[in-house]
C-alpha positions as CSV (number, residue, x, y, z in Angstrom):
1,M,69.8,251.2,-76.5
2,N,71.8,248.7,-74.4
3,L,69.9,247.5,-71.5
4,I,73.0,245.6,-69.9
5,K,74.6,247.7,-67.4
6,N,78.4,247.4,-67.8
7,G,78.4,245.4,-71.0
8,S,81.9,246.7,-71.5
9,F,83.4,245.4,-68.2
10,S,85.0,248.8,-67.8
11,E,83.8,249.3,-64.2
12,Y,85.4,247.2,-61.9
13,T,86.9,247.3,-58.4
14,F,89.9,246.0,-57.0
15,K,91.5,245.9,-53.6
16,E,92.9,248.8,-52.1
17,G,96.6,249.2,-53.4
18,S,96.2,246.6,-56.4
19,D,96.3,247.5,-60.0
20,W,96.6,245.6,-63.5
21,Q,99.4,242.8,-63.3
22,T,101.2,240.3,-65.5
23,G,100.6,237.2,-63.8
24,N,98.0,236.1,-61.1
25,H,99.6,235.0,-57.4
26,G,103.0,235.0,-59.1
27,I,102.1,232.9,-62.2
28,K,103.2,234.4,-65.6
29,A,99.8,234.7,-67.1
30,A,100.9,234.3,-70.8
31,G,102.1,237.9,-70.3
32,R,98.3,239.0,-70.3
33,F,97.7,242.3,-68.3
34,N,95.3,240.9,-65.6
35,G,93.2,242.6,-62.8
36,D,95.1,241.8,-59.8
37,Q,92.8,241.2,-56.6
38,F,89.6,241.8,-58.5
39,L,86.8,242.5,-56.4
40,G,83.7,243.3,-58.3
41,L,82.2,244.2,-61.1
42,G,79.6,247.0,-61.8
43,G,76.1,245.7,-62.5
44,W,77.0,242.2,-62.4
45,T,77.0,239.5,-59.7
46,W,78.9,236.0,-60.1
47,G,79.4,232.6,-58.7
48,R,80.5,229.1,-59.1
49,Y,78.9,226.8,-61.8
50,T,78.7,223.0,-61.4
51,G,77.6,222.4,-64.7
52,H,74.2,221.6,-64.1
53,G,73.3,224.9,-62.4
54,K,75.0,227.7,-60.2
55,V,76.1,226.7,-56.5
56,E,77.3,229.8,-54.8
57,H,78.2,233.5,-54.8
58,P,81.8,233.9,-53.3
59,A,82.1,237.2,-51.8
60,E,84.6,238.5,-54.1
61,A,84.4,238.5,-58.3
62,Q,88.2,236.9,-58.4
63,D,87.3,233.6,-57.0
64,A,84.9,232.9,-59.6
65,V,86.2,235.2,-63.0
66,D,89.0,236.8,-63.7
67,L,89.4,240.4,-65.5
68,I,91.6,241.1,-68.5
69,N,92.8,244.4,-69.6
70,G,91.1,244.9,-73.2
71,A,93.5,248.1,-74.2
72,A,96.3,245.6,-73.8
73,D,95.2,242.4,-74.4
74,G,91.8,242.5,-75.7
75,H,93.1,242.3,-79.9
76,F,89.0,243.0,-80.5
77,P,87.8,243.0,-84.0
78,D,86.0,245.8,-85.7
79,D,82.1,245.8,-85.1
80,A,80.1,247.9,-87.8
81,Q,77.2,248.2,-85.5
82,H,78.5,248.9,-82.3
83,S,82.2,249.5,-82.1
84,F,84.6,248.7,-79.1
85,A,85.5,251.5,-76.5
86,S,89.0,252.0,-75.8
87,T,87.8,251.3,-71.9
88,E,86.6,247.9,-72.6
89,N,87.9,244.7,-70.9
90,V,87.5,240.9,-70.9
91,I,86.1,238.5,-68.7
92,D,87.7,235.3,-68.3
93,I,85.0,232.8,-67.2
94,N,87.1,230.8,-64.6
95,G,88.4,231.5,-61.4
96,P,91.2,229.6,-59.1
97,G,90.5,226.2,-59.8
98,T,86.5,226.8,-60.4
99,L,84.0,226.8,-63.2
100,G,82.5,230.4,-62.8
101,F,79.7,232.6,-63.9
102,I,78.5,236.0,-64.0
103,E,74.7,237.5,-64.4
104,Q,72.5,240.1,-64.2
105,D,68.6,240.9,-63.9
106,V,67.3,243.0,-66.6
107,Q,64.4,244.7,-66.6
108,A,62.0,243.3,-69.5
109,T,58.3,243.7,-71.3
110,G,56.4,240.5,-71.5
111,G,55.6,239.4,-75.0
112,Q,58.5,241.5,-76.5
113,A,61.5,240.1,-78.6
114,Y,65.0,240.8,-77.6
115,E,68.2,240.1,-78.9
116,L,71.6,239.3,-77.0
117,S,74.9,239.8,-78.7
118,F,78.3,239.3,-77.4
119,Y,81.9,238.2,-78.3
120,H,83.3,234.8,-77.2
121,G,87.2,234.3,-77.8
122,Y,89.9,231.0,-76.8
123,N,91.2,231.5,-73.6
124,L,95.0,231.0,-73.5
125,W,96.8,229.9,-70.2
126,P,100.1,228.8,-69.4
127,G,100.9,225.1,-69.0
128,H,97.8,224.1,-70.7
129,G,98.1,222.7,-74.1
130,I,96.3,224.8,-77.1
131,E,94.8,221.2,-77.8
132,R,91.9,221.5,-75.1
133,P,88.6,223.3,-75.9
134,T,87.2,226.0,-74.0
135,Y,83.4,226.1,-72.9
136,L,80.7,228.7,-72.6
137,R,76.9,228.5,-72.0
138,V,74.8,231.2,-72.5
139,E,71.2,231.4,-70.5
140,V,68.2,233.7,-70.1
141,E,65.6,232.6,-67.5
142,T,62.7,234.3,-66.0
143,D,61.3,233.4,-62.8
144,G,62.9,230.3,-63.0
145,H,62.0,229.4,-66.5
146,I,64.8,229.0,-68.9
147,V,63.9,231.2,-72.3
148,L,67.2,230.6,-74.2
149,R,70.3,228.4,-73.4
150,E,72.9,227.6,-76.0
151,D,76.3,226.0,-75.3
152,Y,79.5,226.8,-77.5
153,I,82.9,225.1,-77.6
154,Q,85.8,226.7,-79.1
155,Y,89.2,225.6,-80.0
156,Y,92.5,227.6,-80.6
157,S,93.1,228.9,-83.8
158,G,96.5,229.3,-83.9
159,K,97.2,233.0,-85.6
160,G,96.8,236.7,-84.3
161,G,98.9,239.1,-82.3
162,T,101.0,238.5,-79.1
163,A,100.3,239.2,-75.4
164,S,101.1,242.6,-74.3
165,H,104.0,241.7,-71.9
166,S,105.4,239.0,-73.9
167,D,106.7,238.5,-77.4
168,E,107.1,234.7,-77.1
169,R,103.3,233.3,-76.5
170,V,100.6,234.1,-79.1
171,N,97.6,235.3,-77.7
172,D,94.8,235.2,-80.0
173,P,91.0,235.3,-78.9
174,A,90.0,234.6,-82.5
175,W,86.6,236.4,-81.6
176,H,83.2,235.4,-82.8
177,K,80.3,237.5,-82.7
178,R,77.3,235.9,-81.5
179,R,73.4,237.1,-82.0
180,L,70.6,235.5,-80.3
181,A,66.8,236.4,-80.7
182,F,64.3,235.2,-77.7
183,R,60.8,236.6,-76.6
184,V,59.9,237.2,-72.8
185,P,57.1,235.4,-71.8
186,E,53.8,237.2,-71.4
187,G,53.1,238.2,-67.8
188,H,56.9,238.4,-66.9
189,Q,58.7,241.7,-66.1
190,H,62.4,240.6,-65.8
191,V,65.0,238.2,-67.2
192,T,68.0,237.2,-65.8
193,V,71.0,236.8,-68.4
194,R,73.8,234.4,-67.5
195,F,77.2,233.3,-69.2
196,A,78.8,230.3,-67.5
197,N,81.5,227.8,-67.8
198,P,79.9,224.3,-67.7
199,G,82.9,222.6,-68.0
200,R,82.9,219.4,-70.1
201,S,80.1,217.8,-67.8
202,G,77.7,220.7,-68.4
203,L,78.0,219.5,-72.3
204,H,78.0,215.6,-71.8
205,P,77.1,213.6,-68.7
206,D,79.9,211.2,-69.1
207,L,82.4,213.7,-69.0
208,G,83.9,215.2,-65.7
209,A,83.5,218.3,-63.9
210,D,86.9,219.5,-65.1
211,S,87.1,222.3,-62.8
212,D,90.6,223.2,-63.1
213,G,89.5,227.1,-64.0
214,H,91.4,226.9,-67.2
215,S,88.6,225.8,-69.5
216,G,86.3,228.8,-69.5
217,M,86.2,231.1,-72.5
218,L,86.5,234.7,-72.9
219,L,83.6,237.5,-72.9
220,A,83.4,240.7,-74.1
221,H,80.9,243.5,-75.6
222,V,77.6,241.9,-74.1
223,R,74.4,244.0,-75.3
224,L,70.9,243.5,-74.6
225,E,68.4,245.6,-77.0
226,G,64.6,245.3,-77.7
227,S,62.9,245.1,-80.9
228,G,62.5,248.8,-81.4
229,G,58.9,249.2,-79.5
230,G,57.5,246.4,-81.4
231,S,56.3,242.8,-80.3
232,S,58.4,241.2,-82.6
233,L,61.9,241.5,-85.0
234,L,60.0,240.1,-87.8
235,T,56.4,240.6,-89.3
236,V,54.9,237.7,-91.1
237,E,52.3,238.5,-93.6
238,Q,50.7,236.8,-96.4
239,R,50.7,237.8,-99.9
240,K,49.1,236.7,-103.1
241,P,45.6,235.8,-101.9
242,A,44.4,235.0,-105.5
243,Q,46.8,231.6,-105.1
244,A,45.4,230.7,-101.9
245,T,42.3,228.8,-103.3
246,V,43.0,225.2,-104.1
247,A,40.8,222.0,-105.2
248,Q,40.5,218.8,-104.0
249,G,43.3,216.5,-105.2
250,Q,45.4,219.2,-107.1
251,I,49.6,219.2,-106.4
252,W,52.2,221.5,-107.2
253,Q,50.3,224.6,-105.8
254,Y,51.5,227.7,-104.0
255,P,48.8,228.5,-102.2
256,V,50.9,229.8,-98.9
257,V,53.3,233.0,-99.7
258,L,54.6,234.4,-96.6
259,A,56.2,237.9,-96.7
260,L,59.0,238.4,-93.7
261,T,59.8,241.8,-93.1
262,N,62.6,243.0,-90.7
263,R,61.0,245.9,-88.8
264,G,63.6,245.8,-86.2
265,S,66.9,248.1,-85.8
266,R,69.4,245.1,-86.3
267,R,70.4,242.5,-88.8
268,I,68.2,239.4,-88.9
269,G,70.4,236.2,-89.8
270,T,70.0,232.9,-90.1
271,H,67.3,231.0,-88.2
272,P,65.5,227.6,-88.2
273,A,61.7,227.6,-89.3
274,V,58.6,225.4,-89.2
275,F,55.7,225.4,-91.4
276,T,52.9,223.0,-90.4
277,A,50.0,222.4,-92.6
278,P,46.3,221.3,-91.4
279,E,44.2,218.2,-92.6
280,G,44.0,218.1,-96.2
281,L,47.0,220.0,-97.1
282,Y,50.9,218.7,-97.4
283,F,53.9,219.5,-98.6
284,L,55.4,218.0,-101.6
285,E,59.3,218.8,-101.2
286,E,62.0,218.8,-98.7
287,R,62.8,222.4,-99.4
288,L,61.3,225.9,-99.3
289,V,61.7,228.3,-102.1
290,M,62.5,231.9,-101.1
291,T,62.9,235.3,-102.8
292,R,64.9,238.2,-101.0
293,Q,63.9,241.8,-101.7
294,D,67.7,242.6,-102.8
295,D,67.5,239.5,-105.0
296,D,64.3,239.8,-106.6
297,P,63.4,237.9,-108.8
298,E,66.2,235.6,-108.2
299,E,65.3,232.2,-106.0
300,T,67.0,230.5,-103.2
301,V,66.2,227.1,-102.8
302,V,66.4,226.3,-98.7
303,P,66.8,222.4,-97.7
304,G,64.0,220.8,-95.4
305,V,62.9,218.1,-93.7
306,L,59.5,216.5,-94.1
307,T,57.6,214.7,-91.0
308,N,54.2,214.2,-89.8
309,G,53.2,212.7,-93.1
310,N,54.5,215.5,-94.8
311,R,52.4,218.1,-92.9
312,T,55.5,219.4,-91.3
313,L,58.4,221.2,-93.1
314,T,61.3,222.3,-91.0
315,C,64.2,224.2,-92.4
316,E,67.1,224.0,-90.0
317,A,68.9,227.1,-91.5
318,L,66.3,229.8,-93.5
319,P,69.0,232.3,-94.4
320,L,67.0,235.1,-94.1
321,E,69.9,237.8,-93.9
322,L,67.7,240.9,-93.8
323,A,69.0,244.2,-93.3
324,P,66.5,246.3,-91.3
325,G,63.5,247.5,-93.5
326,K,64.1,244.4,-96.1
327,W,61.8,241.9,-96.9
328,A,61.6,238.3,-98.0
329,S,59.0,235.8,-99.4
330,V,58.9,232.4,-98.7
331,Y,56.6,229.5,-100.4
332,P,56.5,225.8,-100.3
333,A,55.2,223.7,-103.0
334,M,51.7,221.9,-101.5
335,G,49.3,219.4,-102.4
336,V,45.4,218.7,-101.6
337,D,44.3,215.7,-100.5
338,H,41.4,214.2,-102.9
339,D,39.1,214.3,-99.7
340,A,40.2,217.7,-98.1
341,P,37.7,219.0,-95.9
342,T,36.2,222.1,-98.0
343,G,36.3,225.7,-96.8
344,P,38.9,227.9,-95.2
345,V,42.2,226.5,-93.2
346,T,45.1,227.6,-91.6
347,V,48.8,226.9,-92.5
348,A,51.1,227.7,-89.5
349,F,54.4,229.2,-89.6
350,E,57.2,229.7,-86.8
351,I,60.9,231.0,-86.9
352,G,63.7,231.1,-84.4
353,A,65.0,229.1,-81.6
354,P,63.6,229.9,-79.3
355,I,60.8,231.2,-81.5
356,F,60.6,235.1,-82.1
357,A,57.9,235.5,-84.9
358,T,54.9,233.4,-86.1
359,G,52.5,233.9,-88.6
360,H,50.3,232.2,-90.7
361,A,48.5,231.9,-94.1
362,T,44.5,231.1,-94.8
363,V,44.1,228.7,-97.8
364,T,40.6,228.1,-99.1
365,I,39.9,224.5,-100.2
366,R,37.2,224.2,-102.7
367,P,35.4,220.7,-104.2
368,H,37.2,219.2,-107.2
369,S,35.6,220.5,-110.1
370,G,34.5,217.4,-111.6
371,A,32.6,216.4,-108.3
C-alpha cells in the first residue's frame, strides 16, 4: 500500500481556462507539454528552497515547481513491481528563477521500517547547455529530526526519445529508480517526505546558490510503503551456535554466523553494514564472506575496512540482493586475545544508512586449554 497521496502527480489544479501548453510564458520549453498556470498539486504542499532549508510557501505551485505531462513527455521506463499508470505526470523541481521543493506529511508508526521509492531524471531546458548538472535532495523528517537525507547529481545522458511537440530536441530524462530505507524513531507518529532542489550551494558551501530555476531534476512515481507489518524489513538471527564457543588465543575462527532474511514484500538491495566486536575479540580480515540462499554453497567475498583496533568491520556495500522470503548468511573471520575475558560476549551487527535492521551473536570465550 502506497502511503503517499498522489505520488503519481495525476491530481492537479490549473487556473480557470488554462490547460496543458507547449511553453512557459511564451518560451518554447523544449517542445514539452507543460502545465500552464499550475496552481496546486493534490496531497502535496510546495515552496522555495535556499539550499540550507525551506524558506517560504508561495500561494501558487507554479511559483515553486513545474508540472509536465507524463503521457506526452514522461518517457517512463518499465517498472516490474509498480507499473506507471497512463495518467501519471512529472514534477520539475524548479519554479521561475527559484529552487523549489514539494513535501507531504504522512502518518507513520514509531519503531517501524519504511521504504521510500521514486524516479529522478535529467531536466532539459532551452537556452541552457546540456553540460550542466541537475540536483535533487530527498529528506524525511519527524518533528524537526532528520531521519533520512540523500543528495543526487545527474548529468545529461544524450540518448532517448524526442519531445512531444518538437522533432529537433532530444528529451531523455534517463530515469533512475531509487529505493531508500529508514526507520521512524519510537514515539513518533508521522513523517514529512520532502523533495527539493538544493542547488549547488546545498551540495557544497563554496558554490553559489544557482537559483536560475533550471538546475532541479525531474521527479516521478513516488511511493512510501511499510515493511508489511513487522518492525523491520530484515530479520537478523544467529546460526551455527556450535561454532560460537572459542578459546583464548585462537585465530581464524568463525563464531559469528548471522542469517539475514527478507521478511518484507520488496527486494532488499545493497546497503552498508557494520560488525562491532567486544573486548577480547577482533576481526582478522578487511572482508566479509557471504552465502545467499540462491547461490548456496557458493560464497561471495565482500570488501570491508577495519577500524577501532580491528574490532569494527565496516562493509560500505553489502550486496544482499534478496527477494522477499530469501536469506543470506554472513560470517567474518575472527581472532581471540590471549587474555580475553572468559564467558559470554556479544558481537553486534547493523545494516543500512540510516540503519533499518540490527542484530547480534553471542560468543562464549573459554580459557585456553593449556591454562
